C-alpha positions as CSV (number, residue, x, y, z in Angstrom):
1,X,0.8,117.7,369.4
2,X,3.2,117.9,372.8
3,X,4.9,114.2,371.4
4,X,5.6,115.4,368.1
5,X,7.2,118.5,369.1
6,X,9.7,116.6,371.0
7,X,11.3,115.9,367.8
8,X,10.8,118.5,365.6
9,X,8.8,121.3,365.2
10,X,8.5,121.2,361.7
11,X,9.3,117.8,359.9
12,X,8.2,116.1,356.6
13,X,9.3,113.0,358.2
14,X,5.6,111.1,358.6
15,X,7.1,109.3,361.2
16,X,7.4,112.3,363.6
17,X,4.0,113.1,363.4
18,X,1.6,112.8,366.8
19,X,-0.2,110.1,365.7
20,X,2.5,107.5,363.9
21,X,4.1,108.3,367.4
22,X,1.2,107.7,369.4
23,X,0.1,104.4,367.8
24,X,3.9,102.8,367.7
25,X,4.2,103.8,371.2
26,X,1.4,102.1,372.2
27,X,1.8,98.8,369.9
28,X,5.4,98.6,371.4
29,X,4.0,98.4,374.8
30,X,1.1,95.9,374.2
31,X,3.9,93.8,372.2
32,X,6.3,94.0,375.6
33,X,3.0,93.2,377.6
34,X,3.7,89.7,377.7
35,X,7.5,89.9,378.6
36,X,7.2,92.7,381.0
37,X,4.6,90.5,383.1
38,X,6.5,87.3,382.4
39,X,7.3,86.9,387.2
40,X,3.9,87.0,387.7
41,X,2.6,85.1,384.5
42,X,5.3,82.1,385.3
43,X,3.8,82.6,389.2
44,X,0.4,82.2,387.7
45,X,1.4,79.0,385.6
46,X,2.3,77.1,388.5
47,X,-0.6,78.2,390.9
48,X,-3.2,78.0,388.8
49,X,-2.4,75.4,386.0
50,X,-0.2,73.4,388.2
51,X,2.9,73.7,385.9
52,X,6.2,72.8,387.2
53,X,9.2,75.3,387.3
54,X,10.8,74.2,384.1
55,X,7.5,73.8,382.0
56,X,7.2,77.7,383.2
57,X,10.5,78.4,381.8
58,X,9.5,76.3,378.8
59,X,6.1,78.2,378.4
60,X,8.1,81.7,378.5
61,X,10.7,80.4,375.9
62,X,7.8,79.2,373.7
63,X,5.9,82.7,374.0
64,X,9.0,84.6,373.3
65,X,10.5,82.7,370.8
66,X,7.2,82.4,369.1
67,X,7.7,86.5,369.4
68,X,11.3,86.4,367.8
69,X,9.9,84.5,364.9
70,X,7.1,86.7,364.0
71,X,9.3,90.3,364.7
72,X,12.1,88.7,362.0
73,X,9.4,87.5,359.7
74,X,7.6,91.3,359.7
75,X,11.6,92.6,359.2
76,X,11.5,90.7,355.9
77,X,8.7,92.6,354.7
78,X,8.1,95.9,356.4
79,X,9.9,97.5,353.6
80,X,7.5,96.3,350.6
81,X,4.1,95.4,352.2
82,X,1.4,97.4,353.8
83,X,2.3,98.2,357.0
84,X,-1.2,98.3,357.9
85,X,-1.7,95.0,357.0
86,X,1.1,93.5,358.7
87,X,-0.3,95.2,361.9
88,X,-3.8,93.5,360.9
89,X,-2.7,90.2,360.3
90,X,0.0,90.1,363.7
91,X,-3.4,91.6,365.8
92,X,-6.1,88.6,364.8
93,X,-3.3,86.2,365.8
94,X,-2.5,87.3,369.0
95,X,-6.2,87.7,370.0
96,X,-7.6,84.8,368.7
97,X,-4.5,82.7,369.9
98,X,-5.4,84.7,373.4
99,X,-8.5,83.6,373.8
100,X,-8.1,79.7,372.5
101,X,-5.7,79.6,375.9
102,X,-8.6,80.1,377.8
103,X,-10.4,77.0,376.6
104,X,-7.1,74.8,376.0
105,X,-4.9,74.6,379.7
106,X,-2.6,71.6,379.4
107,X,0.9,72.1,379.5
108,X,1.5,70.8,375.9
109,X,-1.9,73.1,374.3
110,X,-0.5,75.9,376.1
111,X,2.7,76.0,375.0
112,X,2.2,75.7,371.4
113,X,-1.1,78.7,371.8
114,X,2.2,80.8,373.5
115,X,3.9,80.3,370.1
116,X,1.3,81.8,368.5
117,X,0.2,84.4,370.5
118,X,4.1,85.9,370.5
119,X,4.3,85.3,367.1
120,X,1.0,87.8,365.9
121,X,2.7,90.1,368.5
122,X,6.3,89.7,367.4
123,X,4.5,90.6,363.9
124,X,2.9,94.4,364.8
125,X,6.0,95.0,367.7
126,X,8.3,95.1,364.7
127,X,6.3,97.1,363.1
128,X,6.2,99.8,365.9
129,X,9.6,99.4,366.5
130,X,10.5,100.4,362.8
131,X,8.0,103.5,362.7
132,X,9.9,104.8,365.9
133,X,13.4,104.1,364.4
134,X,12.2,106.0,361.3
135,X,11.8,109.0,363.4
136,X,14.4,111.9,362.9
137,X,15.9,111.5,366.4
138,X,15.7,107.9,367.2
139,X,17.3,107.6,370.2
140,X,14.7,110.7,371.8
141,X,11.9,108.0,370.0
142,X,13.0,105.1,372.1
143,X,13.8,107.2,375.1
144,X,10.2,107.8,375.4
145,X,9.3,104.4,374.5
146,X,11.0,103.2,377.6
147,X,9.6,106.0,379.6
148,X,6.1,104.9,379.1
149,X,7.2,101.6,379.2
150,X,8.3,101.9,383.1
151,X,4.9,102.7,383.6
152,X,3.1,100.5,381.9
153,X,5.0,97.3,383.8
154,X,4.0,98.6,387.1
155,X,0.6,98.7,385.8
156,X,0.4,95.8,384.7
157,X,2.5,93.8,387.6
158,X,0.1,95.5,390.0
159,X,-3.3,94.7,388.3
160,X,-2.2,91.0,387.0
161,X,-1.9,89.3,390.2
162,X,-5.1,90.3,391.1
163,X,-6.8,88.5,388.2
164,X,-7.6,85.0,387.3
165,X,-5.9,83.2,384.8
166,X,-8.7,84.0,381.8
167,X,-8.8,87.6,382.9
168,X,-5.2,88.0,382.6
169,X,-5.4,86.3,378.6
170,X,-8.5,89.1,378.6
171,X,-6.3,91.8,379.8
172,X,-4.2,90.5,376.6
173,X,-6.5,90.5,374.4
174,X,-8.3,94.3,375.5
175,X,-4.8,95.6,374.9
176,X,-4.9,94.5,371.3
177,X,-8.1,95.6,370.3
178,X,-7.5,99.1,371.0
179,X,-4.2,98.7,368.7
180,X,-7.0,97.6,366.1
181,X,-9.2,100.6,366.6
182,X,-6.4,103.4,365.4
183,X,-4.5,100.7,363.3
184,X,-5.5,103.7,360.3
185,X,-2.5,105.8,362.6
186,X,0.3,102.9,361.7
187,X,2.4,105.0,358.5
188,X,1.8,102.5,355.2
189,X,5.0,102.6,353.9
190,X,8.8,103.3,354.9
191,X,10.3,106.8,353.9
192,X,11.4,107.2,350.0
193,X,14.9,108.7,349.2
194,X,14.7,111.9,349.2
195,X,12.5,111.7,352.4
196,X,15.6,110.4,354.0
197,X,17.8,112.8,352.5
198,X,15.9,115.7,354.3
199,X,15.7,113.5,357.3
200,X,19.5,113.3,357.4
201,X,19.8,117.0,357.2
202,X,18.4,117.3,361.1
203,X,19.9,114.4,362.8
204,X,22.3,114.4,365.7
205,X,25.9,114.6,364.6
206,X,27.2,113.3,368.5
207,X,28.6,110.4,367.2
208,X,30.4,109.5,363.1
209,X,27.8,106.6,362.2
210,X,29.4,106.1,358.6
211,X,30.2,102.1,359.6
212,X,30.6,98.7,358.1
213,X,27.5,97.0,357.3
214,X,28.3,94.3,359.4
215,X,28.2,96.1,362.6
216,X,24.5,96.6,362.9
217,X,24.3,92.5,363.2
218,X,26.9,92.2,365.7
219,X,24.9,94.8,367.8
220,X,21.8,92.6,366.9
221,X,23.7,89.7,368.4
222,X,24.7,91.1,371.6
223,X,21.0,92.4,371.9
224,X,20.4,88.6,371.7
225,X,23.3,87.8,374.9
226,X,21.8,91.0,376.5
227,X,17.8,89.5,376.9
228,X,19.3,85.8,377.5
229,X,20.2,87.3,380.5
230,X,17.4,89.2,381.2
231,X,14.8,86.3,380.1
232,X,16.3,84.2,382.8
233,X,16.3,86.4,385.2
234,X,12.9,87.9,384.9
235,X,11.2,84.9,384.2
236,X,12.3,83.4,387.8
237,X,13.0,86.3,389.6
238,X,9.9,85.6,392.0
239,X,9.8,82.0,392.1
240,X,13.5,82.2,393.1
241,X,12.7,84.8,395.7
242,X,9.7,82.7,397.1
243,X,11.8,79.6,397.5
244,X,14.1,81.7,399.5
245,X,11.6,82.1,401.9
246,X,11.0,85.8,400.8
247,X,7.2,87.2,401.8
248,X,4.7,86.7,399.1
249,X,3.9,90.7,399.5
250,X,7.2,91.7,399.9
251,X,8.2,90.5,396.4
252,X,5.0,91.4,394.9
253,X,5.2,95.2,396.1
254,X,9.2,95.2,395.1
255,X,8.2,94.1,391.5
256,X,5.6,97.3,391.0
257,X,7.9,99.8,393.1
258,X,11.2,99.0,391.1
259,X,9.4,99.7,387.8
260,X,9.3,103.4,388.5
261,X,12.9,103.4,388.9
262,X,13.2,102.3,384.7
263,X,12.0,106.3,384.7
264,X,15.4,107.1,386.3
265,X,16.9,105.3,383.9
266,X,15.6,106.9,381.0
267,X,16.6,110.5,382.3
268,X,20.1,109.3,382.8
269,X,20.3,107.5,379.6
270,X,19.0,110.9,378.1
271,X,21.9,113.4,379.9
272,X,24.6,110.4,379.8
273,X,24.1,110.2,375.6
274,X,24.0,113.5,374.7
275,X,27.4,113.9,376.8
276,X,29.4,110.5,376.0
277,X,27.0,109.0,373.0
278,X,26.0,105.6,373.0
279,X,29.0,103.2,373.6
280,X,30.5,103.9,376.5
281,X,26.9,104.5,378.8
282,X,26.3,100.8,377.4
283,X,29.6,98.8,378.0
284,X,29.4,100.2,381.5
285,X,26.0,99.4,382.4
286,X,26.3,96.2,381.0
287,X,29.2,95.2,383.4
288,X,26.6,96.4,386.3
289,X,24.0,94.5,384.7
290,X,26.3,91.1,385.5
291,X,27.1,92.1,388.5
292,X,23.3,93.0,390.0
293,X,22.4,89.4,388.9
294,X,25.4,87.7,389.6
295,X,25.0,88.9,393.4
296,X,21.8,86.3,393.9
297,X,24.0,83.5,393.5
298,X,24.8,83.5,396.9
299,X,21.2,83.6,398.7
300,X,18.2,85.9,398.3
301,X,17.3,88.0,401.5
302,X,14.7,91.3,401.6
303,X,17.7,93.6,401.1
304,X,19.5,92.1,398.0
305,X,17.1,91.5,396.5
306,X,15.4,95.5,396.6
307,X,19.1,96.2,395.6
308,X,19.0,94.1,392.5
309,X,15.2,94.5,391.5
310,X,15.8,98.5,391.8
311,X,19.2,98.1,390.0
312,X,17.9,95.6,387.0
313,X,14.8,97.9,386.1
314,X,17.4,100.8,386.0
315,X,19.7,99.3,383.8
316,X,17.4,97.3,382.2
317,X,15.5,100.6,380.4
318,X,19.1,102.2,380.6
319,X,20.4,99.4,378.0
320,X,17.4,99.6,375.8
321,X,17.9,102.7,374.8
322,X,21.1,102.3,373.9
323,X,21.2,99.2,372.7
324,X,17.9,100.4,369.7
325,X,19.3,103.8,369.0
326,X,22.9,102.4,368.3
327,X,21.2,100.1,365.7
328,X,18.6,102.6,364.3
329,X,21.6,105.1,363.7
330,X,23.7,102.5,361.8
331,X,21.1,101.5,359.8
332,X,18.3,104.2,358.9
333,X,16.4,102.3,356.0
334,X,14.9,100.0,359.2
335,X,15.3,97.1,357.9
336,X,17.8,95.7,360.7
337,X,15.6,97.8,363.4
338,X,12.7,95.9,362.5
339,X,15.1,92.8,363.8
340,X,15.7,94.2,367.4
341,X,12.3,92.7,368.9
342,X,13.5,89.5,366.6
343,X,16.8,89.5,368.8
344,X,15.3,90.5,371.9
345,X,13.0,87.7,371.5
346,X,15.1,84.9,370.2
347,X,17.2,85.7,374.0
348,X,14.2,85.3,375.5
349,X,14.0,82.0,373.8
350,X,17.1,80.9,374.9
351,X,17.7,82.8,378.3
352,X,14.1,81.1,380.2
353,X,15.2,77.7,378.3
354,X,18.8,77.8,379.9
355,X,17.6,78.6,383.4
356,X,14.7,75.8,383.2
357,X,17.7,73.4,382.2
358,X,20.1,74.7,385.0
359,X,17.0,74.1,387.4
360,X,16.1,70.6,385.7
361,X,19.5,69.4,385.9
362,X,19.2,70.7,390.0
363,X,21.7,72.9,390.2
364,X,19.8,75.5,391.7
365,X,19.1,79.2,391.5
366,X,22.4,80.2,392.7
367,X,23.9,78.6,389.4
368,X,20.8,79.6,387.2
369,X,21.9,83.6,388.0
370,X,25.6,82.8,387.6
371,X,24.8,82.0,384.2
372,X,22.5,84.6,383.2
373,X,24.9,87.3,384.5
374,X,27.7,85.9,382.4
375,X,25.4,86.2,379.3
376,X,25.5,90.3,379.8
377,X,29.9,90.1,380.3
378,X,29.3,88.6,376.4
379,X,27.2,91.0,375.4
380,X,29.8,93.8,377.0
381,X,32.6,92.0,374.8
382,X,30.6,92.4,371.4
383,X,29.8,96.2,372.2
384,X,33.7,96.7,373.2
385,X,34.9,95.0,369.3
386,X,32.1,96.6,368.1
387,X,33.3,99.6,369.3
388,X,36.6,99.7,368.4
389,X,35.6,98.7,364.7
390,X,33.7,101.3,364.4
391,X,36.3,103.7,365.9
392,X,39.2,102.3,363.1
393,X,36.4,102.3,360.2
394,X,35.2,106.0,360.9
395,X,39.3,106.9,361.5
396,X,40.1,105.6,357.6
397,X,36.8,107.2,356.8
398,X,38.1,110.0,357.6
399,X,41.2,110.0,355.9
400,X,39.8,109.1,352.5
């Protein structure tokens, strides 16, 4: 009830209901669980399964690549298929694939099983994100998701290093089973035309969202570039720190502690979006993200890894709030916002693989961090173009 009142006290929108919000939030957290725990998984694959650093990047990219494909496939069906059935299919694939990972541990076997596991997760995560995007105030919904994300990330990064490889897979399976138990809380269909018209009466109007239909696609492309940066950095940050002589217990503590700094990102994002809208804070934060990733190219010390991780976690959540809410505002039907996990996953395919190629070419972690940081700058330039185009199109719309 408290969650629901965060949106509207009286709302006919089924997606504003506490059951829909609760299961959407939980499914999204479960779907993103592999993504947030990649630093721990990368180290586990090296130390427990004997994978090389390059192979770790390939496996991480495979998992998140499958996630992207699953999300894109779900987006094509989410508007015309029973969403509970869609979630059920994703859950079954995810559970089965994680279970098989405990039996098959060779590199190529794990590679393809992680593709399948990511594919299943991508399906039900896309449905969850679509449900959040269908709320009357999507910016608040995604802010709430990322607020919870901070706690779940810290919890996973604290628990998973204490588990065996099989224990990690069982952890993922257990979370997915909980989604299955509450699958009836997932709304079966999107809003119809009359419900959408009623919803628009309650929407915030800080910014005018009458935009050309191509602009949400550019935003999805920018999300992919943002996640190429995130994918490379997040996959290798622990391994890079260890290679530069940072103590294992120090980097482990930092990964957990800095996760809570994401909460600050949520709070700041809420305040700034209410005052400045979405574009300007997003553009500035992407520039800052490029800087804090690139700063590690000069070498990693106890001090700069702390600064980088704290800043990165703040900006990751901060950027996600604005990016996802922007697409949701531009496309109220929900068909494109369902592609957000696909865009994120696509970036997470490219990011670890680009980083793995840099390391495979023996260019070192310094070059890898520079390449990753440059992707955030490309995303920033795309948003500057979108902002200018939206401004001019809004001016023409108001003049007509």
